[in-house]
Backbone bond lengths (Angstrom), bond angles and torsions (degrees), N, CA, C in turn:
res aa  C-N    CA-C-N  psi(-1)  N-CA   C-N-CA  omega(-1)  CA-C   N-CA-C  phi
1 M - - - 1.426 - - 1.508 108.91 -
2 E 1.380 115.66 126.40 1.527 117.78 177.26 1.421 111.95 -97.66
3 I 1.324 112.73 146.17 1.507 122.22 178.85 1.585 110.13 -94.48
4 A 1.274 115.22 126.31 1.516 121.74 176.01 1.501 110.95 -108.02
5 A 1.331 121.04 -21.07 1.396 122.01 -177.53 1.506 109.15 -155.57
6 F 1.295 119.27 164.53 1.424 122.40 176.49 1.554 107.83 -151.85
7 G 1.293 114.94 154.48 1.507 119.56 -178.72 1.556 109.29 -126.65
8 V 1.295 115.08 155.71 1.469 122.27 178.08 1.481 105.05 -143.12
9 E 1.415 108.33 152.72 1.506 109.73 177.89 1.628 114.74 -88.98
10 S 1.301 109.73 -7.44 1.513 118.11 178.78 1.499 107.46 -79.64
11 L 1.462 110.74 179.19 1.411 118.58 -178.31 1.529 112.79 -68.03
12 G 1.339 115.73 -15.92 1.452 118.00 -178.05 1.670 105.85 174.98
13 P 1.271 111.56 159.36 1.403 119.08 175.13 1.532 111.28 -64.29
14 R 1.321 117.38 146.83 1.582 117.77 -174.52 1.505 106.87 -122.54
15 I 1.351 115.28 141.23 1.389 125.90 162.86 1.516 107.90 -125.77
16 P 1.319 121.78 125.47 1.428 122.81 -176.90 1.625 111.16 -54.06
17 R 1.313 112.03 136.47 1.365 117.44 176.19 1.554 121.37 66.65
18 V 1.367 109.37 15.93 1.561 115.96 -179.51 1.514 104.89 -128.07
19 S 1.210 112.31 135.97 1.657 119.25 -178.37 1.566 108.23 -64.75
20 N 1.188 116.44 153.32 1.523 126.62 176.40 1.471 108.81 -49.11
21 R 1.336 112.96 -56.85 1.507 120.22 177.43 1.514 116.18 -49.48
22 E 1.293 116.58 -40.81 1.417 120.19 178.85 1.488 110.42 -77.51
23 V 1.256 121.70 -27.68 1.546 127.49 -177.81 1.606 96.28 -65.13
24 H 1.308 115.78 -56.76 1.540 119.20 -171.75 1.523 107.56 -60.77
25 Q 1.318 121.78 -34.54 1.460 122.47 178.89 1.599 108.93 -68.07
26 I 1.296 112.62 -44.26 1.479 112.57 -179.71 1.471 118.03 -63.13
27 Y 1.335 117.79 -41.42 1.402 122.51 174.39 1.482 111.66 -68.08
28 S 1.312 119.70 -40.44 1.538 124.11 179.43 1.570 106.83 -58.18
29 E 1.303 120.54 -43.70 1.387 127.14 -171.18 1.588 103.74 -73.38
30 M 1.332 120.22 -31.42 1.501 124.32 175.24 1.480 109.44 -74.59
31 G 1.373 122.24 -10.09 1.470 123.71 174.14 1.560 112.79 94.03
32 Y 1.433 112.10 6.80 1.571 111.96 -179.64 1.506 111.26 -90.67
33 M 1.328 110.71 135.32 1.409 117.31 169.12 1.516 112.39 -84.86
34 Q 1.388 117.99 129.42 1.412 122.52 -169.70 1.567 106.88 -105.22
35 N 1.367 114.99 136.34 1.450 123.33 173.74 1.493 110.14 -124.64
36 E 1.273 112.54 116.15 1.431 117.70 -179.13 1.552 117.65 -112.91
37 N 1.332 115.75 163.94 1.437 122.31 179.23 1.531 113.52 62.79
38 L 1.333 114.33 32.35 1.452 119.48 177.75 1.638 106.12 -76.44
39 E 1.368 109.33 161.22 1.456 112.70 179.70 1.559 110.76 -128.51
40 N 1.355 113.70 152.82 1.489 117.39 173.88 1.509 115.35 67.36
41 L 1.305 117.21 23.19 1.493 119.11 -178.99 1.599 112.29 -62.75
42 Y 1.219 114.13 -23.96 1.551 123.45 173.99 1.600 109.47 -53.80
43 L 1.316 111.28 -35.79 1.527 111.93 -179.49 1.449 117.15 -67.12
44 L 1.305 117.56 -13.77 1.528 121.69 -178.86 1.509 108.64 -93.19
45 V 1.384 118.96 -12.69 1.580 120.52 -174.37 1.570 105.44 -63.42
46 G 1.205 114.37 129.49 1.532 123.17 171.16 1.610 109.95 78.19
47 K 1.263 120.01 7.75 1.461 123.98 -178.73 1.456 108.90 -90.50
48 G 1.440 124.51 -7.88 1.477 120.92 175.95 1.627 106.74 96.44
49 R 1.227 113.86 -171.01 1.498 120.75 -178.55 1.504 112.52 -69.76
50 F 1.308 112.99 153.03 1.490 117.72 178.95 1.481 108.46 -154.38
51 K 1.274 112.70 159.76 1.553 120.22 173.33 1.546 105.61 -92.15
52 F 1.358 113.45 144.67 1.355 118.41 176.11 1.589 107.28 -113.49
53 I 1.278 114.61 121.81 1.548 115.30 -177.74 1.533 104.30 -121.81
54 A 1.338 116.40 137.28 1.433 117.99 171.47 1.588 112.06 -131.76
55 F 1.168 115.86 138.96 1.448 129.44 -174.00 1.527 107.18 -107.40
56 P 1.313 120.36 82.96 1.550 120.46 176.68 1.405 117.04 -75.00
57 L 1.235 114.69 157.92 1.563 119.93 169.51 1.544 108.48 -73.32
58 K 1.202 116.98 152.71 1.502 123.59 -179.66 1.585 107.49 -86.60
59 I 1.340 112.85 103.23 1.439 117.37 173.85 1.511 112.73 -119.83
60 R 1.304 110.74 120.02 1.493 113.86 -168.28 1.570 119.97 -66.10
61 V 1.333 115.19 -44.19 1.389 124.84 -174.24 1.506 110.00 -108.53
62 G 1.333 121.11 20.77 1.369 123.02 178.56 1.477 121.47 -97.95
63 T 1.305 124.97 171.27 1.430 125.53 175.86 1.495 110.99 -117.43
64 G 1.346 115.09 3.16 1.455 124.59 176.25 1.439 114.12 -160.95
65 S 1.340 121.33 176.84 1.404 124.38 -174.74 1.557 110.09 -164.63
66 P 1.375 115.72 144.63 1.426 115.58 169.87 1.696 103.61 -62.31
67 A 1.271 111.97 154.70 1.539 116.80 -178.42 1.531 108.47 -149.30
68 R 1.381 116.43 148.37 1.414 123.94 170.48 1.568 104.40 -81.76
69 A 1.279 120.90 112.27 1.457 122.51 -176.68 1.517 111.52 -100.10
70 V 1.296 118.81 130.57 1.531 127.34 -172.12 1.620 112.40 -130.85
71 A 1.312 113.03 125.77 1.489 112.67 174.30 1.513 109.44 -103.45
72 V 1.311 120.37 127.45 1.457 120.25 178.25 1.538 106.37 -114.11
73 L 1.435 117.10 111.01 1.337 123.56 -178.42 1.527 111.68 -66.32
74 D 1.401 115.24 141.89 1.489 118.03 175.07 1.475 112.00 -72.81
75 D 1.335 118.52 152.76 1.479 119.81 178.70 1.516 119.12 -78.33
76 E 1.349 117.26 -3.03 1.421 120.16 -175.69 1.468 115.48 -67.31
């Protein structure tokens, strides 16, 4: 299984001794979409596979946006 995106409940992913800006650059260059400040991720633990859907605001000159985040559990 290939990972295209990841989410964290914190203000951002962390790498020791690397600035937040550099962390975002590193993950971007790796092709990962980053989702931060998510809530209640623990509710998904043990529930199996799910689809992550985000509905972002349209911001023309931005590199990010607040979004409504939704997890849709698979029926399997």
